[in-house]
Every structure is written in C-alpha cells, then in structure tokens.
N, C-alpha and C positions, 0 to 999 in steps of 0.2 A: 504493500500500500504506500509506504513512504517512497519507494523507488518510483512509482507511478506519479506521485505528487511532485517529486524532484524533476522528473522528465517534463511534466506539464508546465512547471514554473520556468524551466530552461527554454522550452519551446516558446512560451509567452515572451520571454526576454529577447530571444532571437527575432521573433516577429516584430516586437516593439522597436528593436534597433534597425531592422530592415525598413520599417515604416518611417522612422526618423530620417534614415538616409535618403529615402525617396522624397520626403517633404522638404528637406534642406538641399535637394538636388545634388547630393554628394556623389551619386553614381550616374549623373547625367553626362554623356559625352559632350564635349564642347567643340565648336567648329575650329578649323585651322586659324592660327593667328592672322595669317594673311588672307585678304580677299581682294576683290577688284577695287574696293574703296580705299585701300591703303594710300597714304599714311596721314593721320590727322589726330587732333586733340580737341576734346569737348569739355567745357566747364558747365556743370549742371547744378541746379537747385533740387534737392531731394526732400520731399515731405513724406516721412515714413510713419505709418500708424501701425502699432502692434497692440491689439486689445485696447486697453484704456491709455496706453502710453503713446506719446507723440514725439518724434524727433525731427529736427530741421538740420540737415547736413548739406555740405557742399561736396560735390563729387567731381573728380577729374578723371575722365576715361580717355585713354590714348591707344591708338593702334599704330605701331611703328614696325620697322623691319626686324627689330629685335624681339617683338612679341606684343602682347596686350597687357595694359596695366590699368588698375583702378585705385584711386586714392580718395579716401573720405576724410573730410575735415569737420570739426565741430564749429559752432558759431564764432568761436574765438580764434579760429585758424589752426587749432591743434590737430595733429594727425591722429585719427582714430584707427585707420586701417589702410594698409597698402597691400595689394595683391597683384602679382604679375604672373603671366602665363607665357611660357616659351615652349612650344611643342606640347609634350605631355607633362612637363615639369611646372608645378605651381608653387610659388614662394609667397609666404604671407607674413606680414607684421600686423599684430592685433594689439591695440592698446587695452589695458584693463578697464578703461572707461567706456569702451564700446559695449553696449548691452549684449548679454549672452544670447538674447533672442534673435539677434541678427547674424545668421551664419554667413561667413565670408564667401564661400563658394556660391551660395544662393545669390548674393549681391552681384558677383561677377557674371554668373550665368544669366541673371535677369537683365543686366546691362547689354550683354551680347545678344540676348533674345530680342531686345528692342532695336539695336543698331545693325546687326549683321543681316545681309540679304537673305531672304527666305530660301533661295536656292542653296546657299551654303549649309543651312540647317537641314534641308530635306535630303541633300546628298549624304550628309553625315548619318542621319537617322533612317535612311531608306531601307537598310537591311532589316530593321525592326527587331533585331535580336536583343537589343537592350530593353525593349518594351516602350521606349519613348517615341513620341510623334509630335510634330509641330504643324498645325493646320491654320489656314487663314480664312477669315470671313471678310465681308466687305470693308470693315474698319478695325479689325482686331486680329491678333494672333492668339492661338490657344495651344499651350504645351500640355500634353497628356501623357500619362504613364499607364500602360495596359488598358487603354480605353477610358481611363478616368481623368477628367480635367484636373490639372495641378495649378497652372498659372495662366492668366489671361492678360494681354496687353491691348489696351484700347487707344487707338491713334487719333480719335476725334475727327478733325476737319481734313486730314490729309490721307485718304485711303490709299494713295499711291505708295505711301510708306510701308504699307502692309507687305508689299512685294520686295521693295528695295531696301527696307530698313530706314532709319532716320535720313532725311534729306535736308539740304540747305533751306528749302522752302519751309519745312517744319521748324527749323531753327529760327529763320528770319521772322516767322509769324509768332514766335514765342509760344508755340502750342504745347500743351501739357499732355503727356502720355501717362496713363494710369495703369499700373501693374496691380493685379489683385490675386493673392494666393487663395486657392479654392479649398485648401485643407487646413490652413492656419489663419487666425484673425490678423492678417498682414496685408497692407496696401502701400504702394509707393507711387507718389505723384512726381513725375520727372519733367522739369522744364529746363531746356538747354539755353543757357544765357550767352554762350559764345562758342564758336567753332572755328578752328583754323587748321590749315594744312601744315604738316611737319616736313 
C-alpha cells in the first residue's frame, strides 16, 4: 500500500513538473537567431500583469549576427534580466529583484513569438514532434501545445504583422500588442517606442 502511495505521489510530481515546463515554455523550441529581418534593436515598454501584481518594465530586444538578446530594466534603469541566445546555447543573468513568477525563457520566447516571421516558427514546429504549433488568425497568433492554446498575441490594427512579425508601421503607429497566457493569470502589453537597425 505504501509503495503504491509513493508511486502515485512520484507520478503526480513528474506530471506537475512537466506541466510547469510547458507553461513556462521551457521545452519550446525557438527559431534560429537569424532570419530575413536581421539585424536590429527595439526599445519596448512592457506592462506585465500576473494575478493581482503589476509590473512596468523597459525591454531591449536585439537581433544581431551574434544571436538574440533581451534585457529588462526596472523603472529606475536597473537591470533585472538579461538573456541571450546563440544557436542552442542560452545564457541568463537574473536579478533577485525580478519576480519569480516571470520565467526568463517565457519572456524571450514571447518576444520572439511577436517579432519573428510566422514562416520561421512554422518551419521550426512543422514536424510537430515537440507537440507545439503556432497558428495565425486575422489579427493574432496562437501558440498551442498538443492542441491546447498556451499563449495568444493580438496585433490590433496591423494584421499584416501576423505574417511578418512586428513591422516598422506597427512601431511608427505606437501600436500595442497584447500577449495573454491561457494557462496562467499573465498578460503582457508591449509597445515599441523605438526601432533601429544594427
């Protein structure tokens, strides 16, 4: 009886860890660092809501020949997070002040989901062995895992961005893109304040 109880608890823990990995996008394959849109840097205002908590951060997302990087700053300009992706290697600095509820890989994957062309994502996820899929509607992208929606990105006035990722028109119009997590009480409003080529 005790052995069965231990096995049940162990199975529950494994299932819980697997669910957590999916919800934080820990096992989501990410597109190649380089795409047709290289090379640029974007300054963004991020309004993040997690349950009853609200965070206002500044983000700098860059795509360069050396890879992809995301830096998050608090309202006082202090670095809370820096994460860089070069091929399959991901390096992270995380400040103790960054709320634990904000997983770094989730933040990078969400940024890439908004910016990278849909074709880059679909080519990566096409084999469907990973269980992930990214589909587009008229004005949004929806990231799913095994048929269950995980994150949606709503582009608002610029449906062309759904295919191409963020465009200079989206930036020039100061349009806000809203990311909504479907399994956690998390939403991120992204407004790009500046974009420049590198």
